[in-house]
C-alpha positions in Angstrom: -136.1 115.3 125.1 -136.4 111.9 127.0 -135.3 111.8 130.6 -132.5 109.4 131.7 -135.1 107.1 133.2 -137.2 107.1 130.0 -134.1 106.3 128.0 -133.3 103.4 130.3 -136.8 102.0 129.9 -136.6 102.4 126.2 -133.3 100.5 126.3 -134.9 97.6 128.1 -137.8 97.6 125.6 -135.6 97.6 122.5 -133.3 95.0 124.0 -136.2 92.7 124.7 -137.5 93.2 121.2 -134.0 92.4 119.8 -133.8 89.2 121.9 -137.2 88.1 120.5 -136.1 88.8 116.9 -132.8 87.0 117.5 -134.6 83.9 118.8 -136.8 84.0 115.7 -133.7 84.2 113.4 -134.8 87.7 112.2 -131.3 89.1 112.4 -132.0 92.3 110.5 -134.7 93.2 113.0 -132.5 92.1 115.9 -129.7 94.3 114.8 -132.0 97.4 114.5 -133.5 96.8 117.9 -130.2 96.3 119.6 -128.8 99.4 118.0 -131.8 101.4 119.5 -131.2 99.8 122.9 -127.5 100.9 122.7 -128.5 104.4 121.6 -130.9 104.8 124.6 -128.5 103.2 127.2 -125.0 103.4 125.7 -123.2 102.3 128.9 -125.0 99.0 129.2 -122.5 96.3 128.1 -125.2 93.7 127.6 -126.9 95.7 124.9 -123.6 96.2 123.1 -122.7 92.5 123.3 -126.2 91.5 122.1 -125.6 93.7 119.0 -122.2 91.9 118.5 -123.9 88.5 118.7 -126.6 89.5 116.2 -123.9 90.7 113.7 -121.9 87.5 114.3 -124.9 85.3 113.6 -125.6 87.3 110.5 -122.1 86.8 109.3 -121.2 90.6 109.3 -117.7 90.3 110.7 -116.6 93.9 110.0 -119.5 95.1 112.1 -118.7 92.4 114.7 -115.3 93.8 115.3 -116.4 97.4 115.2 -119.2 96.8 117.7 -116.9 94.7 119.9 -114.6 97.7 120.2 -117.5 99.8 121.5 -118.6 97.1 123.9 -115.1 96.9 125.4 -115.2 100.6 126.2 -118.1 100.0 128.6 -117.3 96.5 129.9 -116.6 96.8 133.7 -115.5 93.2 134.3 -111.8 93.0 133.5 -111.8 89.1 133.2 -114.6 89.2 130.6 -113.0 92.2 128.8 -109.7 90.4 128.6 -111.4 87.4 126.9 -113.0 89.5 124.3 -109.9 91.5 123.6 -108.2 88.2 122.6 -110.6 88.1 119.6 -108.6 91.1 118.1 -105.4 89.0 118.3 -103.9 87.8 115.0 -102.4 84.8 116.8 -104.2 81.4 117.3 -105.4 80.2 120.6 -104.8 76.6 121.8 -108.1 75.3 120.5 -107.5 76.8 117.0 -103.9 75.6 116.8 -105.0 72.0 117.7 -108.0 72.2 115.5 -106.1 73.2 112.4 -103.3 70.7 113.1 -105.7 67.8 113.7 -108.2 68.5 110.9 -105.4 68.9 108.4 -103.9 65.6 109.5 -107.3 64.0 109.0 -107.3 65.5 105.5 -110.3 67.8 106.0 -110.6 70.4 103.2 -109.4 73.8 104.2 -112.9 75.2 103.7 -114.2 72.9 106.5 -111.2 73.8 108.7 -112.1 77.5 108.2 -115.7 76.8 109.1 -114.6 75.1 112.3 -112.6 78.2 113.2 -115.6 80.4 112.4 -117.7 78.3 114.6 -115.3 78.7 117.5 -115.2 82.5 117.0 -119.0 82.6 117.1 -119.2 80.5 120.1 -116.8 82.7 122.1 -118.8 85.7 121.1 -122.2 84.1 121.9 -121.0 82.8 125.2 -121.7 86.2 126.6 -120.6 87.9 129.8 -119.6 84.7 131.6 -116.1 83.3 132.3 -115.2 80.7 129.7 -112.9 78.1 131.1 -110.9 76.0 128.6 -108.8 73.6 130.7 -108.6 71.0 127.9 -108.5 72.5 124.5 -108.6 69.1 122.9 -112.2 68.6 124.0 -113.3 71.8 122.3 -111.3 71.0 119.2 -112.8 67.6 119.0 -116.4 69.0 119.5 -115.9 71.6 116.8 -114.6 68.9 114.4 -117.6 66.7 115.2 -120.0 69.6 114.6 -118.5 70.1 111.1 -118.7 66.4 110.5 -122.4 66.3 111.5 -123.4 69.5 109.5 -121.7 68.1 106.4 -122.8 64.5 106.8 -119.3 63.1 106.9 -118.9 59.5 107.7 -116.7 59.8 110.9 -117.9 58.5 114.2 -117.4 60.5 117.4 -115.6 57.6 118.9 -113.0 57.9 116.2 -112.6 61.6 116.8 -112.4 61.0 120.6 -109.5 58.6 120.0 -107.7 60.9 117.7 -108.0 63.8 120.1 -107.2 61.5 123.1 -110.3 62.4 125.0 -113.5 60.6 126.1 -116.5 60.3 123.8 -118.6 61.5 126.7 -116.6 64.8 127.0 -116.8 65.3 123.2 -120.6 64.8 123.3 -121.0 67.3 126.1 -119.1 70.1 124.4 -120.8 69.3 121.0 -124.2 69.7 122.7 -123.0 73.0 124.1 -122.1 74.2 120.6 -125.4 73.1 119.1 -127.5 74.7 121.8 -125.8 78.0 122.0 -125.3 78.5 118.3 -128.6 76.9 117.3 -126.8 74.7 114.8 -129.1 72.8 112.4 -128.5 69.8 110.0 -126.8 71.1 106.9 -126.6 74.6 108.6 -125.8 77.2 105.9 -123.2 78.8 108.1 -121.0 75.8 108.2 -122.1 73.6 105.2 -119.4 73.4 102.5 -121.0 71.2 99.8 -122.1 72.5 96.4 -125.8 71.6 97.0 -127.4 72.0 100.4 -130.2 69.6 101.1 -132.1 72.3 102.9 -132.6 74.1 99.5 -134.9 71.3 98.5 -136.9 71.6 101.7 -137.3 75.4 101.1 -138.3 74.8 97.5 -140.9 72.2 98.7 -142.2 74.6 101.4 -142.6 77.4 98.8 -144.3 75.0 96.4 -146.8 74.0 99.1 -147.4 77.6 100.0 -148.1 78.5 96.4 -150.4 75.5 96.0 -152.3 76.5 99.1 -152.8 80.0 97.8 -154.1 78.7 94.5 -156.4 76.3 96.3 -157.8 79.0 98.5 -158.3 81.3 95.5 
């Protein structure tokens, strides 16, 4: 049987492997590695939260909430725990309320409104064990709306959104960049794209065709 020190070292090793897989967008491998990290060092809140993040990026929301519950049992920072406990609430926070009201007023389809809400959930999970200050919900609501606009190639300028949300375009851009960076958002990102045909499909088909042609050429 492994000693406490050996288990701790194993936890570090598996957590590092999980982070590498997460960065490479190999979520199945990331989940497995984080699960092993948690098993070896079950009182480490970072390992639990990394597992939550991997499930969130993979769209496994039942697992997200289950693992989030385990994480909260070992989180020692009350301010951080309080923030994550709010994710279990059935009520809307200020950002979500403003987001829904404003996007509906702009006649966004409900599917896109839902994707904006999903993005906000994922951002709050991915933000990690840091205090998240939200002094002006309108800025975040505008940034989320703009992210949906960009992913779905909708013809709305950020200056228009800034005016609607009564914020500066500079503030909108700042929070939008935060979203893109932390969530690794791509053009036509499958997580938030709502159209019937995703342009990324053609790129994947072209990449596969080139790979097949290359194999044939080398044979």
